[in-house]
Every structure is written in C-alpha cells, then in structure tokens.
N, CA, C and O atoms as a GROMACS GRO file, in nm:
protein
  224
    1UNK      N    1   1.588  -1.670   0.314
    1UNK     CA    2   1.471  -1.609   0.252
    1UNK      C    3   1.478  -1.457   0.269
    1UNK      O    4   1.508  -1.407   0.378
    2UNK      N    5   1.452  -1.386   0.163
    2UNK     CA    6   1.462  -1.241   0.165
    2UNK      C    7   1.340  -1.180   0.234
    2UNK      O    8   1.228  -1.227   0.218
    3UNK      N    9   1.365  -1.073   0.311
    3UNK     CA   10   1.257  -1.004   0.382
    3UNK      C   11   1.203  -0.892   0.293
    3UNK      O   12   1.274  -0.797   0.261
    4UNK      N   13   1.077  -0.904   0.254
    4UNK     CA   14   1.014  -0.806   0.166
    4UNK      C   15   0.933  -0.702   0.242
    4UNK      O   16   0.868  -0.617   0.181
    5UNK      N   17   0.936  -0.708   0.374
    5UNK     CA   18   0.856  -0.620   0.459
    5UNK      C   19   0.873  -0.472   0.424
    5UNK      O   20   0.775  -0.399   0.411
    6UNK      N   21   0.996  -0.427   0.410
    6UNK     CA   22   1.021  -0.285   0.378
    6UNK      C   23   0.966  -0.247   0.242
    6UNK      O   24   0.919  -0.135   0.222
    7UNK      N   25   0.971  -0.341   0.148
    7UNK     CA   26   0.917  -0.316   0.015
    7UNK      C   27   0.765  -0.298   0.022
    7UNK      O   28   0.710  -0.210  -0.044
    8UNK      N   29   0.698  -0.380   0.101
    8UNK     CA   30   0.552  -0.368   0.117
    8UNK      C   31   0.518  -0.233   0.180
    8UNK      O   32   0.426  -0.164   0.135
    9UNK      N   33   0.591  -0.197   0.285
    9UNK     CA   34   0.566  -0.070   0.354
    9UNK      C   35   0.587   0.047   0.258
    9UNK      O   36   0.506   0.139   0.254
   10UNK      N   37   0.696   0.043   0.183
   10UNK     CA   38   0.724   0.151   0.087
   10UNK      C   39   0.612   0.162  -0.018
   10UNK      O   40   0.572   0.273  -0.055
   11UNK      N   41   0.563   0.049  -0.066
   11UNK     CA   42   0.454   0.049  -0.163
   11UNK      C   43   0.328   0.112  -0.106
   11UNK      O   44   0.262   0.191  -0.173
   12UNK      N   45   0.294   0.077   0.017
   12UNK     CA   46   0.175   0.134   0.082
   12UNK      C   47   0.192   0.283   0.102
   12UNK      O   48   0.100   0.360   0.076
   13UNK      N   49   0.309   0.325   0.149
   13UNK     CA   50   0.333   0.468   0.172
   13UNK      C   51   0.331   0.547   0.042
   13UNK      O   52   0.285   0.662   0.040
   14UNK      N   53   0.379   0.489  -0.066
   14UNK     CA   54   0.373   0.556  -0.197
   14UNK      C   55   0.229   0.579  -0.241
   14UNK      O   56   0.194   0.688  -0.286
   15UNK      N   57   0.147   0.476  -0.228
   15UNK     CA   58   0.006   0.489  -0.265
   15UNK      C   59  -0.062   0.592  -0.174
   15UNK      O   60  -0.138   0.676  -0.220
   16UNK      N   61  -0.033   0.585  -0.045
   16UNK     CA   62  -0.093   0.677   0.051
   16UNK      C   63  -0.056   0.822   0.020
   16UNK      O   64  -0.141   0.911   0.025
   17UNK      N   65   0.069   0.845  -0.012
   17UNK     CA   66   0.114   0.980  -0.043
   17UNK      C   67   0.048   1.032  -0.170
   17UNK      O   68   0.006   1.148  -0.176
   18UNK      N   69   0.038   0.948  -0.270
   18UNK     CA   70  -0.020   0.987  -0.398
   18UNK      C   71  -0.168   1.023  -0.386
   18UNK      O   72  -0.218   1.110  -0.458
   19UNK      N   73  -0.239   0.956  -0.294
   19UNK     CA   74  -0.384   0.975  -0.283
   19UNK      C   75  -0.427   1.045  -0.155
   19UNK      O   76  -0.546   1.050  -0.125
   20UNK      N   77  -0.333   1.098  -0.079
   20UNK     CA   78  -0.365   1.174   0.041
   20UNK      C   79  -0.419   1.090   0.155
   20UNK      O   80  -0.500   1.138   0.235
   21UNK      N   81  -0.376   0.965   0.164
   21UNK     CA   82  -0.420   0.878   0.271
   21UNK      C   83  -0.328   0.896   0.392
   21UNK      O   84  -0.213   0.936   0.378
   22UNK      N   85  -0.381   0.866   0.510
   22UNK     CA   86  -0.309   0.891   0.634
   22UNK      C   87  -0.249   0.762   0.690
   22UNK      O   88  -0.302   0.705   0.785
   23UNK      N   89  -0.140   0.718   0.630
   23UNK     CA   90  -0.065   0.604   0.682
   23UNK      C   91   0.075   0.650   0.715
   23UNK      O   92   0.134   0.730   0.642
   24UNK      N   93   0.130   0.599   0.826
   24UNK     CA   94   0.267   0.633   0.864
   24UNK      C   95   0.349   0.505   0.875
   24UNK      O   96   0.294   0.396   0.893
   25UNK      N   97   0.479   0.520   0.863
   25UNK     CA   98   0.568   0.404   0.876
   25UNK      C   99   0.552   0.340   1.014
   25UNK      O  100   0.559   0.217   1.026
   26UNK      N  101   0.531   0.421   1.116
   26UNK     CA  102   0.515   0.370   1.252
   26UNK      C  103   0.391   0.281   1.263
   26UNK      O  104   0.394   0.177   1.328
   27UNK      N  105   0.282   0.322   1.200
   27UNK     CA  106   0.160   0.240   1.201
   27UNK      C  107   0.185   0.108   1.129
   27UNK      O  108   0.146   0.001   1.177
   28UNK      N  109   0.249   0.116   1.016
   28UNK     CA  110   0.270  -0.004   0.935
   28UNK      C  111   0.371  -0.099   0.998
   28UNK      O  112   0.362  -0.220   0.979
   29UNK      N  113   0.467  -0.046   1.073
   29UNK     CA  114   0.566  -0.131   1.141
   29UNK      C  115   0.501  -0.225   1.241
   29UNK      O  116   0.556  -0.331   1.271
   30UNK      N  117   0.383  -0.188   1.292
   30UNK     CA  118   0.315  -0.271   1.391
   30UNK      C  119   0.237  -0.386   1.328
   30UNK      O  120   0.194  -0.477   1.398
   31UNK      N  121   0.219  -0.382   1.198
   31UNK     CA  122   0.141  -0.483   1.128
   31UNK      C  123   0.225  -0.604   1.091
   31UNK      O  124   0.346  -0.593   1.069
   32UNK      N  125   0.160  -0.720   1.084
   32UNK     CA  126   0.227  -0.842   1.038
   32UNK      C  127   0.244  -0.836   0.886
   32UNK      O  128   0.174  -0.760   0.819
   33UNK      N  129   0.335  -0.913   0.835
   33UNK     CA  130   0.362  -0.913   0.691
   33UNK      C  131   0.238  -0.948   0.610
   33UNK      O  132   0.214  -0.888   0.505
   34UNK      N  133   0.160  -1.043   0.656
   34UNK     CA  134   0.037  -1.080   0.585
   34UNK      C  135  -0.061  -0.964   0.578
   34UNK      O  136  -0.128  -0.945   0.477
   35UNK      N  137  -0.070  -0.888   0.686
   35UNK     CA  138  -0.160  -0.771   0.689
   35UNK      C  139  -0.110  -0.664   0.593
   35UNK      O  140  -0.191  -0.598   0.527
   36UNK      N  141   0.020  -0.646   0.584
   36UNK     CA  142   0.077  -0.548   0.492
   36UNK      C  143   0.046  -0.585   0.347
   36UNK      O  144   0.010  -0.500   0.266
   37UNK      N  145   0.060  -0.712   0.315
   37UNK     CA  146   0.033  -0.759   0.179
   37UNK      C  147  -0.114  -0.736   0.145
   37UNK      O  148  -0.147  -0.688   0.037
   38UNK      N  149  -0.202  -0.770   0.238
   38UNK     CA  150  -0.346  -0.753   0.214
   38UNK      C  151  -0.381  -0.605   0.196
   38UNK      O  152  -0.458  -0.570   0.107
   39UNK      N  153  -0.326  -0.519   0.280
   39UNK     CA  154  -0.352  -0.376   0.270
   39UNK      C  155  -0.300  -0.321   0.138
   39UNK      O  156  -0.371  -0.247   0.069
   40UNK      N  157  -0.179  -0.356   0.102
   40UNK     CA  158  -0.122  -0.311  -0.025
   40UNK      C  159  -0.206  -0.354  -0.143
   40UNK      O  160  -0.231  -0.276  -0.234
   41UNK      N  161  -0.251  -0.479  -0.141
   41UNK     CA  162  -0.333  -0.531  -0.250
   41UNK      C  163  -0.468  -0.460  -0.258
   41UNK      O  164  -0.515  -0.429  -0.367
   42UNK      N  165  -0.531  -0.434  -0.142
   42UNK     CA  166  -0.659  -0.361  -0.142
   42UNK      C  167  -0.642  -0.220  -0.196
   42UNK      O  168  -0.725  -0.174  -0.274
   43UNK      N  169  -0.536  -0.152  -0.154
   43UNK     CA  170  -0.512  -0.016  -0.203
   43UNK      C  171  -0.484  -0.016  -0.352
   43UNK      O  172  -0.534   0.071  -0.424
   44UNK      N  173  -0.406  -0.111  -0.398
   44UNK     CA  174  -0.376  -0.121  -0.542
   44UNK      C  175  -0.503  -0.142  -0.622
   44UNK      O  176  -0.525  -0.074  -0.723
   45UNK      N  177  -0.587  -0.235  -0.578
   45UNK     CA  178  -0.710  -0.262  -0.652
   45UNK      C  179  -0.800  -0.139  -0.655
   45UNK      O  180  -0.856  -0.105  -0.759
   46UNK      N  181  -0.812  -0.074  -0.542
   46UNK     CA  182  -0.900   0.044  -0.536
   46UNK      C  183  -0.849   0.157  -0.624
   46UNK      O  184  -0.924   0.212  -0.703
   47UNK      N  185  -0.722   0.192  -0.611
   47UNK     CA  186  -0.671   0.308  -0.680
   47UNK      C  187  -0.628   0.280  -0.824
   47UNK      O  188  -0.634   0.370  -0.908
   48UNK      N  189  -0.586   0.159  -0.854
   48UNK     CA  190  -0.557   0.126  -0.994
   48UNK      C  191  -0.686   0.122  -1.073
   48UNK      O  192  -0.689   0.160  -1.190
   49UNK      N  193  -0.793   0.077  -1.012
   49UNK     CA  194  -0.923   0.074  -1.077
   49UNK      C  195  -0.968   0.217  -1.106
   49UNK      O  196  -1.024   0.243  -1.213
   50UNK      N  197  -0.946   0.310  -1.015
   50UNK     CA  198  -0.981   0.451  -1.037
   50UNK      C  199  -0.903   0.505  -1.156
   50UNK      O  200  -0.960   0.570  -1.243
   51UNK      N  201  -0.772   0.480  -1.160
   51UNK     CA  202  -0.689   0.528  -1.270
   51UNK      C  203  -0.734   0.468  -1.402
   51UNK      O  204  -0.739   0.537  -1.504
   52UNK      N  205  -0.768   0.339  -1.400
   52UNK     CA  206  -0.811   0.272  -1.521
   52UNK      C  207  -0.939   0.337  -1.574
   52UNK      O  208  -0.949   0.365  -1.693
   53UNK      N  209  -1.036   0.360  -1.485
   53UNK     CA  210  -1.162   0.421  -1.527
   53UNK      C  211  -1.142   0.564  -1.575
   53UNK      O  212  -1.208   0.608  -1.669
   54UNK      N  213  -1.050   0.635  -1.511
   54UNK     CA  214  -1.026   0.774  -1.546
   54UNK      C  215  -0.970   0.787  -1.687
   54UNK      O  216  -1.003   0.883  -1.758
   55UNK      N  217  -0.886   0.693  -1.729
   55UNK     CA  218  -0.819   0.705  -1.858
   55UNK      C  219  -0.888   0.630  -1.970
   55UNK      O  220  -0.842   0.635  -2.084
   56UNK      N  221  -0.998   0.562  -1.941
   56UNK     CA  222  -1.070   0.489  -2.046
   56UNK      C  223  -1.177   0.578  -2.109
   56UNK      O  224  -1.248   0.534  -2.198
   0.00000   0.00000   0.00000
C-alpha cells in the first residue's frame, strides 16, 4: 500500500503558504494520517469556498 502522508502534508503546506497560515512540516509530522486528511479537507472547503465566492 502506498504511503500518501507526504502528499497530504504538502497539500496542507501549499494551502497554508497561499493563505498565510502558520503550519510547519514539523507540526504536521506529529499528526496521524487521519488527522492530516481531516485538516486538509477542512482547509480545502474553507478556502475553495472563498475562491468560489470571490469569482462568482
């Protein structure tokens, strides 16, 4: 089974960088994979919704 952990971390860090959020790789390394997925999904919903509203 492929490990997607680094992909989740990279996705969170990309969103954080784009929106000025304070997340570091060291903080995210301490989280379980399920927590990373949940955080990534929450950030996506929040910020994709902002982008959607901005361009409509």
